[in-house]
RODO-2510 file (C-alpha; in nm, 4 decimals, decimal comma):
residues 341
     n   res          X          Y          Z
     1     m     0,0038    -0,0015     0,0234
     2     p     0,1162     0,3620    -0,0669
     3     g     0,1157     0,4738     0,2958
     4     e     0,3134     0,1884     0,4144
     5     l     0,7322     0,1906     0,5042
     6     p     0,9392    -0,0373     0,2168
     7     e     1,0076    -0,3562     0,3349
     8     q     1,3909    -0,3887     0,5090
     9     r     1,6398    -0,5669     0,3057
    10     p     1,7644    -0,9148     0,4530
    11     t     2,0749    -0,8621     0,6688
    12     s     2,1882    -1,2252     0,5921
    13     p     2,2211    -1,2367     0,1739
    14     e     2,1688    -1,5750     0,0619
    15     k     2,3875    -1,4944    -0,2452
    16     p     2,7440    -1,3520    -0,2765
    17     k     2,6005    -1,0684    -0,4990
    18     d     2,3621    -0,9847    -0,2515
    19     e     2,6336    -0,9500     0,0131
    20     e     2,8270    -0,7140    -0,1924
    21     r     2,5115    -0,4770    -0,2035
    22     q     2,4642    -0,5331     0,1431
    23     r     2,7673    -0,3327     0,2003
    24     n     2,7392    -0,0743    -0,0418
    25     y     2,3672     0,0016     0,1135
    26     t     2,2812     0,2985     0,2698
    27     p     1,9389     0,3057     0,5027
    28     q     1,6821     0,5663     0,4232
    29     n     1,4350     0,7557     0,6610
    30     e     1,0966     0,7403     0,7210
    31     l     1,0543     0,9788     0,4634
    32     g     1,2557     0,7362     0,2117
    33     l     1,6069     0,9675     0,2003
    34     p     1,9235     0,8442     0,2245
    35     v     2,0463     0,8652     0,6279
    36     s     2,4221     0,9522     0,6892
    37     k     2,6871     0,7136     0,7852
    38     f     2,8273     1,0194     1,0207
    39     t     2,7616     0,9859     1,3766
    40     e     2,7052     1,3171     1,6016
    41     r     3,0435     1,2802     1,7389
    42     d     3,2241     1,2740     1,4119
    43     i     3,0416     1,5877     1,2925
    44     k     3,0917     1,7799     1,6081
    45     e     3,4490     1,6980     1,5409
    46     a     3,4576     1,8154     1,2003
    47     v     3,2837     2,1280     1,2872
    48     e     3,5322     2,2063     1,5357
    49     d     3,8156     2,1760     1,2894
    50     a     3,6632     2,4286     1,0340
    51     t     3,6037     2,7031     1,2972
    52     g     3,9211     2,6411     1,4792
    53     s     3,7624     2,6496     1,8207
    54     w     3,9293     2,7164     2,1392
    55     e     3,7206     2,4446     2,2877
    56     k     3,9313     2,1088     2,1414
    57     p     4,0452     1,8808     2,3374
    58     n     4,4068     1,9496     2,4682
    59     l     4,7158     1,7680     2,2979
    60     k     4,9287     1,5461     2,4241
    61     p     5,2247     1,6892     2,6037
    62     s     5,4514     1,5360     2,3404
    63     e     5,2598     1,7530     2,1090
    64     d     5,2148     2,0661     2,2879
    65     v     5,3159     2,3532     2,0792
    66     g     5,5609     2,6567     2,2533
    67     r     5,4265     3,0083     2,3141
    68     v     5,6209     3,3106     2,3559
    69     s     5,5453     3,4682     2,7022
    70     s     5,4738     3,8238     2,7303
    71     r     5,7761     3,8948     2,9686
    72     s     5,9662     3,7767     2,6990
    73     v     5,7931     4,0458     2,4328
    74     q     5,8678     4,3050     2,7101
    75     l     6,2595     4,2082     2,7600
    76     v     6,2725     4,2369     2,3806
    77     g     6,1058     4,5526     2,3328
    78     i     6,3322     4,7224     2,6345
    79     v     6,6808     4,6017     2,4584
    80     f     6,5143     4,7620     2,1208
    81     v     6,4631     5,0744     2,2991
    82     v     6,7780     5,1276     2,4600
    83     l     6,9648     5,0575     2,1305
    84     v     6,7663     5,3260     1,9621
    85     v     6,8763     5,5902     2,2283
    86     l     7,2500     5,5052     2,2297
    87     v     7,2496     5,5354     1,8358
    88     i     7,0545     5,8591     1,9065
    89     v     7,3349     6,0204     2,1788
    90     i     7,6345     5,8855     1,9690
    91     a     7,5238     6,0806     1,6628
    92     f     7,4538     6,3770     1,8543
    93     s     7,7567     6,3993     2,0784
    94     f     8,0106     6,2815     1,7531
    95     k     8,2866     6,5369     1,6482
    96     a     8,5157     6,4854     1,3348
    97     p     8,8596     6,5139     1,4019
    98     k     9,0105     6,8784     1,4636
    99     e     9,2352     6,8454     1,1240
   100     q     8,8934     6,8467     0,9363
   101     g     8,8410     7,1684     1,0263
   102     q     8,5193     7,1203     1,2264
   103     g     8,4444     7,0989     1,5877
   104     k     8,5554     7,4079     1,7965
   105     i     8,8926     7,4734     1,6045
   106     q     8,8950     7,5692     1,2453
   107     v     9,1881     7,4641     1,0301
   108     v     9,1609     7,6572     0,7424
   109     r     8,9843     7,9725     0,6625
   110     g     8,6800     7,9366     0,3964
   111     i     8,7599     7,9550     0,0355
   112     d     8,4966     8,2636    -0,0135
   113     d     8,6590     8,4678     0,2567
   114     i     8,9921     8,4137     0,1055
   115     e     8,8585     8,4897    -0,2269
   116     l     8,7163     8,8265    -0,1038
   117     e     9,0204     8,9510     0,0601
   118     l     9,2269     8,8909    -0,2516
   119     q     8,9479     9,0921    -0,4825
   120     k     9,0119     9,3969    -0,2466
   121     k     9,4203     9,3642    -0,2773
   122     i     9,3801     9,3400    -0,6728
   123     t     9,1716     9,6579    -0,6641
   124     d     9,3508     9,8341    -0,4435
   125     f     9,6770     9,7097    -0,6294
   126     l     9,5410     9,8122    -0,9918
   127     a     9,4538    10,1380    -0,9034
   128     a     9,7622    10,2573    -0,7395
   129     e     9,9149    10,5954    -0,9224
   130     d    10,2828    10,3925    -0,9142
   131     w    10,4793    10,0573    -0,8793
   132     n    10,6480    10,2142    -0,5786
   133     s    10,2616    10,2371    -0,3696
   134     v    10,2120     9,8808    -0,4178
   135     a    10,5417     9,7626    -0,1671
   136     h    10,2862     9,6815     0,0615
   137     l    10,0840     9,4416    -0,1169
   138     v    10,3409     9,2322    -0,3391
   139     r    10,5779     8,9744    -0,2462
   140     s    10,9206     9,1029    -0,0838
   141     g    11,2466     8,9743    -0,1334
   142     d    11,5540     9,0899    -0,2490
   143     r    11,5833     9,4452    -0,3857
   144     i    11,1885     9,4375    -0,4702
   145     q    11,1694     9,8027    -0,3758
   146     e    11,4847     9,9129    -0,6023
   147     k    11,2914     9,6427    -0,8585
   148     l    10,9550     9,8513    -0,8644
   149     s    11,1347    10,1652    -0,8799
   150     q    11,3437    10,0720    -1,1690
   151     y    11,0474     9,9183    -1,3346
   152     q    10,8318    10,2548    -1,2603
   153     q    11,0688    10,4398    -1,4905
   154     r    11,0753    10,1633    -1,7502
   155     s    10,7008    10,1022    -1,7679
   156     p    10,5332    10,3681    -1,5660
   157     k    10,1960    10,2438    -1,4118
   158     v     9,8748    10,2803    -1,5007
   159     p     9,5957    10,2774    -1,2972
   160     a     9,2879    10,0563    -1,3520
   161     i     8,9488     9,9499    -1,2299
   162     v     8,8255     9,6493    -1,2041
   163     k     8,5027     9,5808    -1,3989
   164     s     8,4576     9,1884    -1,2852
   165     y     8,6283     8,8432    -1,1445
   166     r     8,6470     8,5134    -1,2085
   167     p     8,6259     8,2364    -0,9869
   168     l     8,9007     8,2162    -0,7461
   169     d     9,1656     7,9092    -0,8385
   170     v     9,3966     7,7132    -0,7056
   171     i     9,7227     7,6259    -0,9418
   172     m     9,9745     7,3433    -0,8689
   173     v    10,3190     7,3927    -0,9447
   174     r    10,6350     7,2111    -0,8720
   175     g    10,6569     6,9771    -0,6009
   176     d    10,4038     6,9863    -0,3423
   177     q    10,3366     7,3731    -0,3684
   178     f    10,0643     7,5629    -0,4763
   179     l     9,9218     7,9132    -0,5779
   180     y     9,6332     8,1078    -0,5404
   181     m     9,4722     8,2578    -0,8885
   182     l     9,2395     8,5595    -0,9593
   183     g     9,1571     8,6477    -1,2691
   184     y     8,9672     8,9687    -1,4114
   185     k     8,8744     9,2133    -1,6527
   186     d     8,9340     9,5587    -1,6058
   187     d     8,7556     9,8860    -1,7362
   188     n     8,9308     9,8470    -2,0799
   189     e     8,8056     9,5183    -2,1258
   190     k     9,1809     9,3624    -2,0775
   191     m     9,1606     9,0390    -1,9174
   192     a     9,4616     8,9069    -1,6996
   193     s     9,5391     8,6794    -1,3860
   194     v     9,6893     8,7585    -1,0354
   195     y     9,9091     8,4874    -0,8468
   196     f     9,8923     8,5226    -0,4990
   197     t    10,1513     8,3189    -0,2294
   198     p     9,9867     8,0167    -0,0434
   199     e    10,0540     8,1459     0,2811
   200     e     9,8868     8,4678     0,4642
   201     p     9,8767     8,7617     0,4100
   202     h     9,8685     8,6179     0,0292
   203     h    10,0720     8,8579    -0,1051
   204     i    10,0553     8,9351    -0,4782
   205     i    10,3672     8,7722    -0,6885
   206     w    10,4603     9,1241    -0,8636
   207     e    10,7238     8,9712    -1,1002
   208     a    10,5118     8,7291    -1,2237
   209     f    10,2244     8,9986    -1,3009
   210     v    10,4688     9,1853    -1,5015
   211     a    10,7132     8,8978    -1,6344
   212     y    11,0053     9,1263    -1,4492
   213     g    11,3546     9,1279    -1,5990
   214     d    11,6355     9,3337    -1,4698
   215     g    11,6590     9,5070    -1,8111
   216     p    11,4442     9,5705    -2,1418
   217     y    11,3798     9,2657    -2,3080
   218     d    11,3797     9,3947    -2,6609
   219     a    11,7087     9,5279    -2,6095
   220     l    11,8865     9,1538    -2,5104
   221     d    12,0293     9,1567    -2,8429
   222     s    12,1274     9,4943    -2,9442
   223     p    12,4890     9,5382    -2,9638
   224     t    12,4385     9,8912    -2,8987
   225     e    12,1625     9,9546    -2,6791
   226     g    12,1650     9,6189    -2,4768
   227     p    12,2335     9,6182    -2,0907
   228     e    12,5765     9,5259    -2,0563
   229     e    12,5490     9,2912    -1,7546
   230     i    12,4101     8,9568    -1,6767
   231     g    12,0453     8,9724    -1,5342
   232     s    11,7500     8,7425    -1,4934
   233     y    11,4547     8,7596    -1,7184
   234     r    11,1145     8,5991    -1,7176
   235     v    11,0756     8,4836    -2,0994
   236     y    10,8973     8,2120    -2,2718
   237     a    11,1611     7,9814    -2,4227
   238     e    11,1191     7,6525    -2,7037
   239     a    11,3759     7,5164    -2,8981
   240     d    11,4845     7,6355    -3,2231
   241     g    11,7025     7,5227    -3,4995
   242     y    11,8229     7,8091    -3,6199
   243     y    12,2043     7,9077    -3,6101
   244     e    12,4223     8,1996    -3,7312
   245     g    12,7183     8,3591    -3,6578
   246     n    12,9719     8,2010    -3,3937
   247     y    12,7344     7,9373    -3,2987
   248     e    12,7710     7,5972    -3,4621
   249     k    12,5110     7,3229    -3,4398
   250     e    12,7487     7,0886    -3,2630
   251     v    12,8675     7,3005    -2,9911
   252     w    12,5392     7,5151    -2,8970
   253     q    12,1930     7,4757    -2,9041
   254     s    11,9694     7,7405    -3,0057
   255     i    11,6782     7,8850    -2,7842
   256     r    11,4339     8,0958    -2,9227
   257     l    11,2753     8,3711    -2,6323
   258     s    10,9588     8,5501    -2,6453
   259     y    10,7920     8,8097    -2,4125
   260     p    10,4046     8,8491    -2,3373
   261     s    10,4401     9,2379    -2,4342
   262     s    10,6573     9,2234    -2,7073
   263     d    10,5992     9,1004    -3,0868
   264     k    10,9975     9,0453    -3,1367
   265     q    11,1595     8,7216    -3,0934
   266     i    11,5126     8,6697    -2,9884
   267     g    11,7859     8,3649    -3,0665
   268     a    11,9797     8,2930    -2,7672
   269     y    12,2016     8,0163    -2,7092
   270     v    12,3108     7,7663    -2,4424
   271     k    12,6157     7,4763    -2,4736
   272     r    12,5363     7,1505    -2,5294
   273     d    12,7736     7,0131    -2,2639
   274     s    12,6874     7,2689    -2,0000
   275     t    12,4612     7,1605    -1,6895
   276     q    12,2304     7,4457    -1,7892
   277     a    12,1799     7,2524    -2,1138
   278     e    12,0626     6,9157    -1,9360
   279     k    11,8124     7,1523    -1,6767
   280     l    11,6804     7,2809    -2,0190
   281     k    11,6588     6,9566    -2,2379
   282     p    11,3285     6,7715    -2,0511
   283     l    11,1436     7,1014    -2,0158
   284     l    11,1644     7,1984    -2,3802
   285     e    11,2033     6,8735    -2,5347
   286     i    10,9295     6,7816    -2,8348
   287     r    10,5942     6,6157    -2,6748
   288     e    10,3637     6,4602    -2,9029
   289     g    10,4707     6,6512    -3,1931
   290     k    10,4890     6,9983    -3,0742
   291     v    10,7602     7,2191    -2,9735
   292     p    10,6770     7,3371    -2,6061
   293     k    10,6675     7,6874    -2,5137
   294     v    10,7542     7,7269    -2,1373
   295     p    10,7852     8,0317    -1,8944
   296     l    11,0867     8,0345    -1,7597
   297     v    11,3431     8,2657    -1,5067
   298     l    11,6734     8,2698    -1,6807
   299     s    11,9884     8,4433    -1,6094
   300     i    12,1456     8,5734    -1,9515
   301     r    12,4383     8,7075    -2,1096
   302     p    12,3280     9,0222    -2,3693
   303     s    12,5431     9,0558    -2,6661
   304     d    12,8569     9,1702    -2,6106
   305     p    12,9096     9,4676    -2,8351
   306     s    13,2845     9,3914    -2,8608
   307     v    13,2502     9,0630    -3,0449
   308     p    13,0887     9,0769    -3,4061
   309     g    12,8008     8,8068    -3,4100
   310     s    12,7274     8,7791    -3,0742
   311     s    12,4131     8,6556    -2,9578
   312     p    12,2497     8,6450    -2,6012
   313     e    12,3614     8,3245    -2,4028
   314     i    12,1636     8,1429    -2,1472
   315     i    12,4118     8,1049    -1,8070
   316     n    12,1388     7,9351    -1,5857
   317     l    11,7879     7,8355    -1,5238
   318     l    11,6640     8,0342    -1,2381
   319     g    11,3104     7,9263    -1,2333
   320     v    11,0403     7,7225    -1,4238
   321     g    10,7009     7,9340    -1,3910
   322     w    10,7681     8,3232    -1,3535
   323     h    10,6322     8,2975    -0,9819
   324     e    10,9516     8,1660    -0,8837
   325     t    11,2071     8,4201    -0,7141
   326     g    11,5081     8,3878    -1,0099
   327     n    11,7476     8,4815    -0,7145
   328     d    11,9922     8,2359    -0,6223
   329     g    11,8955     7,9478    -0,7781
   330     l    11,5606     7,8155    -0,7871
   331     k    11,3107     7,9034    -0,4798
   332     v    10,9736     7,7967    -0,3499
   333     p    10,7016     7,9864    -0,4240
   334     n    10,7260     8,1533    -0,0657
   335     g    11,0659     8,2965    -0,1552
   336     s    11,2037     8,1575     0,1751
   337     g    11,5316     8,0704     0,0018
   338     s    11,5188     7,7301     0,0057
   339     k    11,6905     7,6005    -0,3233
   340     e    11,5649     7,3164    -0,5527
   341     e    11,7684     7,1139    -0,7822
***
């Protein structure tokens, strides 16, 4: 009948095939629907695993997982704070070594302060009415006042006004020496550079500024108007191959001289087997196919009017670069008098 329950399947099948069906049989409820094989305990454990309930049964001691205690967290935090404070204290209390110019002692003045000081000196130097008035601004040395007076007679000073300056520069010279160089443009649009000694009070190297010589350059090879005595001259020198008069190539080396304020070139000679020639050779040798023109301070004997065909002869090399003093041998820029070989 329709309202009756279906008959229960026998529990003991009569045939092996019925036994296989029995194992795969799923019971039905009163509505004829399949009934789950899971028990209430299985369902409860599955729900706990899915939700992560803290009410799970405690694990066995061997399976217990260690946890970090709040005390350990506090200790780590305290150590971290101490380290941060220590780093801050060191950063604010650190002082650089004094030789770096930091801290309470300033070893070297700022380049900006030096530049302003040198600009003022150039302004006063150029504005002076004559060379005798600049003695307090220039590097002193042997006969400096006498040289200023002689040069004033030979080439009177013309006052000038500075229109603009170029940035201050530091020039390395022979050895570990250096000079300050400051360029300018005057009201006549003339551009020039002034060299200063490296030590305070930073004097102007006047001899280099005017290319000072003990006599007029243009008269060096004059048999009648030239100076009679040996003197020091600041000139450009370069090796030459022109020989004339009493000077043979096998004995003499030809040197061509020039001067910044003159268009005249003068042929001079130095003996090949002399010490002076040994000093000049590495300076004037051809480099990369070019003959160098080197600013030198030379001791020169002018042409001898009593000897026909005479030309100026180089007696000694006194300085490499016009900043060197040229007195009693090669000297360092500060004019201390120590000789260089």
